[in-house]
ROBALUM-986141 format. One record per residue (C-alpha): residue in three letters; x, y, z. Coordinates in steps of 0.2 Angstrom, whole numbers, padded with zeros to 4 digits, always signed. Each point is the difference from the previous one (the first is absolute). Layout:
% ROBALUM-986141
ALAXYZ;...
//
This chain:
% ROBALUM-986141
MET-0314-0071-0154;LYS-0001+0011-0015;ILE+0016+0001-0010;PHE+0005+0017-0008;LYS+0013-0004-0014;LEU+0013+0012-0005;PRO-0008+0009-0015;ASP+0008+0006-0016;LEU+0010+0016+0005;GLY+0004+0005-0018;GLU+0002-0006-0018;GLY+0012-0014-0001;MET+0005+0000+0019;GLN-0002-0018+0006;GLU+0008+0002+0017;ALA+0003+0013+0013;GLU+0010+0001+0016;ILE-0007+0003+0017;ILE+0007+0016+0008;GLU-0011+0003+0015;TRP-0016-0007+0007;HIS-0012+0014+0006;VAL-0012-0012+0010;ASN+0003-0015+0012;GLU-0009-0016+0002;GLY-0016+0003+0010;ASP-0002+0018-0006;GLU-0017+0007-0005;VAL+0001+0009-0017;ARG-0011+0009-0012;VAL-0002+0000-0018;ASP+0014+0008-0009;GLN+0011+0001+0015;PRO+0019-0003-0005;LEU+0005-0017+0005;VAL+0018-0001-0006;SER+0013+0010-0010;MET+0007-0011-0015;GLU+0015+0005-0011;THR-0003-0005-0018;ASP+0014+0003-0013;LYS-0007+0018-0003;ALA-0006+0007+0017;ILE-0006-0003+0017;VAL-0019-0004+0000;GLU-0012+0000+0015;VAL-0012-0015-0001;PRO-0017+0005+0006;SER-0012-0012+0009;PRO-0014-0006-0011;GLN-0012-0002+0015;ALA-0003+0005+0017;GLY+0003-0013+0014;ARG+0012-0009+0011;VAL+0018-0005-0006;GLU+0002-0018+0005;LYS+0016-0004-0010;LEU+0014+0010-0009;TYR+0010-0010-0012;GLY+0018+0005-0002;GLN+0012+0011+0009;ALA+0011+0015-0005;HIS+0011-0003-0015;ASP-0010-0016-0005;VAL-0004+0001-0019;MET-0018-0004-0004;HIS-0006-0006-0017;VAL-0016+0008-0007;GLY-0015-0012+0006;ALA+0009-0006+0016;PRO-0009+0001+0016;LEU+0003+0016+0009;VAL-0013+0003+0014;GLY-0012-0012+0008;PHE-0016+0008+0006;ALA-0011-0007+0013;GLY-0016-0008-0007;ALA-0006-0014-0012;GLU+0011-0003-0015;ASP-0005+0009-0015;PRO+0009-0008-0016;ASP-0002+0016-0010;ALA+0008+0011+0013;GLY+0015+0010-0005;THR+0002-0008-0017;VAL+0005+0009-0015;VAL-0011+0000-0016;GLY+0005-0012-0013;HIS+0012-0015+0001;MET+0017+0003+0007;PRO+0012-0015-0001;VAL+0012+0006+0014;GLY+0007-0008+0015;ARG-0010+0000+0017;GLY+0014+0000+0013;VAL+0012+0012+0009;VAL+0018-0002-0006;ALA+0016+0006+0009;GLU+0009+0014-0008;THR+0014-0006-0012;ALA+0014+0009-0009;VAL-0003+0003-0018;GLY+0011-0012-0011;VAL+0012+0010-0011;GLY+0013-0013-0003;HIS+0000-0017-0008;ALA-0004-0017+0008;GLY+0013-0010+0008;THR-0004-0016-0009;GLY+0012+0003-0014;VAL+0015+0004+0011;LYS+0014-0013+0000;ALA+0005-0006+0018;THR+0004-0015+0009;PRO-0012-0008+0013;ALA+0012+0006+0014;VAL+0001+0018-0007;ARG-0019+0000-0001;ALA-0002-0006+0017;LEU+0012+0014+0007;ALA-0009+0013-0010;HIS-0017-0006+0008;ARG+0008+0000+0018;LEU+0007+0018-0003;GLY-0016+0006-0008;VAL+0008+0004-0016;ASP-0010+0000-0017;LEU+0012-0008-0012;ALA-0008+0011-0014;LEU+0009+0015+0008;ILE+0017-0008-0002;THR+0012+0003-0014;PRO+0009-0016-0001;SER+0019-0001+0000;GLY+0002-0019-0003;PRO+0004-0009-0016;ASP-0014+0000-0013;GLY-0011+0012+0010;LEU+0001-0011+0016;VAL-0005+0008+0017;THR+0013-0003+0013;THR+0000-0001+0019;GLN+0010+0017+0000;ASP-0013+0008-0011;VAL-0013-0004+0012;GLN+0010+0005+0015;ARG+0004+0016-0009;VAL-0018+0005-0003;ALA-0006-0006+0017;LYS+0013+0013+0007;LEU-0007+0014-0011;LEU-0017-0004+0005;GLU+0005+0001+0018;GLU+0008+0017-0003;TRP-0016+0006-0009;GLY-0012-0005+0013;PRO-0018-0006-0003;PRO-0007+0004-0016;GLU-0014+0014-0002;MET-0016-0009-0007;LEU-0008+0010-0014;ARG-0017+0005+0006;GLY-0015+0010-0007;VAL+0005+0012-0014;ARG+0018-0006-0002;ARG-0006-0018-0001;ALA-0012+0004-0014;MET+0013+0011-0009;ALA+0012-0016+0000;GLN-0014-0010-0007;ASN-0006+0013-0012;MET+0017+0003-0007;ALA+0004-0018-0002;LEU-0016-0002-0010;ALA+0004+0015-0011;GLN+0017-0007-0004;ARG-0008-0018-0004;GLU-0013+0007-0011;VAL+0004+0016-0009;ALA+0012+0001-0015;ALA+0007+0017+0006;ALA+0009+0012-0012;THR+0006+0018+0005;VAL+0003+0015-0011;ILE+0008+0016+0007;ASP+0001+0018-0005;ASP+0002+0017+0007;ALA-0013+0015+0000;ASP+0008+0018+0000;VAL-0010+0009+0013;ASP+0010+0015+0001;ALA-0016+0011-0004;TRP-0008-0006+0016;GLY-0004+0014+0012;GLU+0004+0001+0018;GLY-0010-0012+0011;THR-0006-0011-0014;ASP-0010-0015+0007;ILE+0011-0014-0008;THR-0012-0014+0004;ILE-0015+0008-0006;ARG+0009+0005-0017;LEU+0005-0018-0001;VAL-0018-0006+0002;ARG-0006+0012-0013;ALA+0014-0006-0012;ILE-0006-0018+0002;VAL-0017+0006-0006;ALA+0009+0006-0016;GLY+0009-0015-0002;CYS-0015-0011+0002;ARG-0009+0010-0013;THR+0014-0003-0013;ALA+0003-0018+0005;PRO-0016-0008+0008;ALA+0008-0017+0000;LEU+0009+0005+0016;ASN-0016+0005+0010;ALA-0006-0018+0000;VAL-0001-0016+0010;PHE+0005-0017-0006;ASP-0008-0017+0004;SER+0014-0012-0003;ALA-0011-0015+0003;ALA-0012+0004-0013;GLY+0013+0009-0011;ALA-0010+0016-0002;ARG+0002+0018+0004;HIS-0011+0013+0005;LEU+0003+0018-0007;LEU-0007+0012+0013;LYS-0008+0017-0003;LYS+0002+0007+0018;ILE+0017+0003+0006;GLU+0003-0005+0018;VAL+0018+0003+0005;GLY+0007-0010+0015;ILE+0013+0011+0009;ALA+0014-0010+0008;VAL+0002+0006+0018;ASP+0016-0005+0010;THR-0003-0002+0019;PRO+0010-0009+0014;ASP-0013-0013+0000;GLY+0003-0004-0019;LEU-0007+0005-0017;PHE-0018+0006-0002;VAL-0009+0005-0017;PRO-0015+0011+0004;VAL-0010+0004-0016;LEU-0004+0018-0007;ARG-0016-0003-0009;ASP-0006+0006-0017;VAL+0015+0012-0002;ALA-0004+0006-0017;ASN-0016+0009+0006;ARG+0008+0008+0015;ASP+0009+0017+0002;ALA+0017+0001+0008;GLU-0006+0007+0017;ASP-0013-0014+0001;LEU+0013-0013-0004;ARG+0012+0008+0014;ARG-0013+0000+0013;GLY-0004-0019-0004;LEU+0018-0005+0001;ASP+0003+0009+0016;ARG-0015-0008+0008;MET+0006-0017-0006;ARG+0018+0002+0006;ALA-0007+0005+0017;ASP-0011-0015+0001;VAL+0014-0012-0006;ILE+0012+0007+0014;ALA-0014-0002+0013;ARG-0004-0017-0007;LYS-0018+0005-0001;ILE-0002-0001-0019;PRO-0015-0009-0006;PRO+0004-0016-0010;GLU-0010+0006-0015;GLU+0012+0014-0002;LEU+0014-0012-0003;ARG-0006-0010-0014;GLY-0006+0003-0018;TYR+0013+0011-0007;THR+0004-0002-0018;ILE+0017+0007-0001;THR+0013+0005+0013;LEU+0012+0014+0004;SER+0015-0001+0011;ASN+0008+0017+0004;PHE+0016-0008+0008;GLY+0009+0016-0004;MET-0007+0008+0016;ILE+0012-0012+0008;GLY+0014-0001-0012;ALA+0007-0009-0015;LYS-0002+0004-0019;TYR-0006-0016-0009;ALA-0008-0016+0006;ALA-0009-0016-0008;PRO-0016+0002+0010;ILE-0010-0016+0003;VAL-0017-0002-0010;MET-0012-0007+0012;PRO-0013-0012-0009;PRO-0013+0002-0007;THR+0006+0018-0005;VAL+0012+0001-0014;ALA+0010+0016+0003;ILE+0009+0010+0013;LEU+0009+0017-0002;GLY+0014+0004+0012;ALA+0007+0018+0002;GLY+0017+0003+0007;ARG+0008+0015+0008;ILE+0000+0016-0009;ARG+0018+0005-0004;ASP+0010+0014-0009;GLN+0008-0006-0016;VAL+0009+0007-0015;VAL-0011-0001-0015;ALA+0000+0007-0017;ALA-0010+0015-0004;ASP+0001+0008-0018;ARG+0016-0011-0001;GLN+0008+0008+0015;PRO+0003-0008+0017;VAL-0011+0007+0014;VAL-0005-0007+0017;HIS-0018-0005+0002;ARG-0010-0009+0013;VAL-0004-0018-0006;LEU-0013-0013+0006;PRO+0006-0018-0003;LEU-0014-0012-0004;SER-0001-0019+0000;LEU-0015-0009-0008;THR-0002-0018+0004;PHE-0013-0010-0010;ASP-0007-0017-0003;HIS+0008-0006-0016;ARG-0013-0014-0002;VAL-0014+0013-0005;VAL+0009+0017-0002;THR+0011+0002-0015;GLY+0016+0010+0001;GLY-0007+0013-0012;GLU-0015+0002+0011;ALA+0011+0003+0015;THR+0011+0012-0009;ARG-0015+0010-0006;PHE-0007+0001+0017;LEU+0017+0006+0008;ASN+0002+0013-0014;ALA-0017+0006+0003;VAL+0004+0002+0019;ILE+0016+0009-0003;ALA-0009+0012-0013;ASP-0013+0004+0014;LEU+0013+0002+0013;VAL+0011+0012-0010;ALA-0014+0011-0004;ALA+0000+0017+0010;ARG-0016+0001+0009;
//
C-alpha cells in the first residue's frame, strides 16, 4: 500500500483538522481530485490526490487533528517510501490526536488540597486550577469543589476551541510570552476629510508615511538569533474580525499601489476570508499590522504584536470632540490611534516619530 502523508499546508502550520472526506475507501480517484477538506489555523484547504488509483485506507475521521507528515490516505499498490513526503527534514509527530481544549490557566499541581478533596474533584470532573480557594492559607475545601461542580453543571459542556479560534489562543499566548509590548496613543484631527473618505485605505497610506519616517517599525525580529531585519517593502496585515475568529490577510507592497488598487485588493481578501477560501500564502508574510477596530467601536486599545513583526497600529471610532483652533474651542472629528510596538527592538522615540508621521499624513486634506 502506498501511503500519502499530510503535506505542509502553509508556513508554520504543523497540524490541521479533518472537516470532510470527499472520497471513500474503495473509490477510484484521479490525479488532483480533492481528497479531503482540512481546516488549518488560517483557512479551509482542499488536499488533492497526488496520484491516480484506488483508495485502500483513509486515516482519521471528521474532527481528528492530523500532524504534518502523518498518514492521510493509503493507495492500493506496492509501498513507495518516498510517496507523499515533504521535502526536507520535518521533526514532527506521526499520529492522529484527539482534539483537546487549549490550556489558558495554570496547572493544578501547585494547588493546596487534601487527598480527600482531590479525590472529590476527580470524581466530579473539576479541575482544581479553576477553583478560588476559601480555606486557610489558600487551601481548597470540599465546599469549594462542590460550588464549582454546580457551576460547571449549570454552564453545560465546554466548547472546544477549534481551527481559527484555537490558533488565535495559541498565537496570543505566544505573543504575550515573547513580546515586550509598549503602547503609545494620540489623536488625529480628521475634520478636513471629505464625505465618503475610505478610512482603512487612508490608514494604510498613513502607515507608509510612518514607515518612511521610522523604518524600524517595518521589521521582523528573530528573537532566537537576537537579530532584526529592516524591510524595504511594506506588507500590511489587515486584522479582519469574523464569527470564526481573527484573520490577518496581507495587502502587498502598499507603498507602490494607488488607493483604488488597494481597495480592490482589500475587498477581494475580505470576501475570500468570509468564504474561508483565502489562499494560505495571502495570510503570511506581513511586516506590520493594522487593526481598524473603530469600525466596530471603542476609542483606544493595546493591540497585540504578533511575532516576528514588531508593530501594530490600532484605529478607534471617529468621534466629535472639542479641540482648540486659533485658541478657540471648536468641534472637530477626531480619530483615536493606538500604536503597540515591541520594546525589545523599537525605541519609544522611534515609535513616537512613526505615530507623528501617521497623524501628519492623516490630517492632510487630500
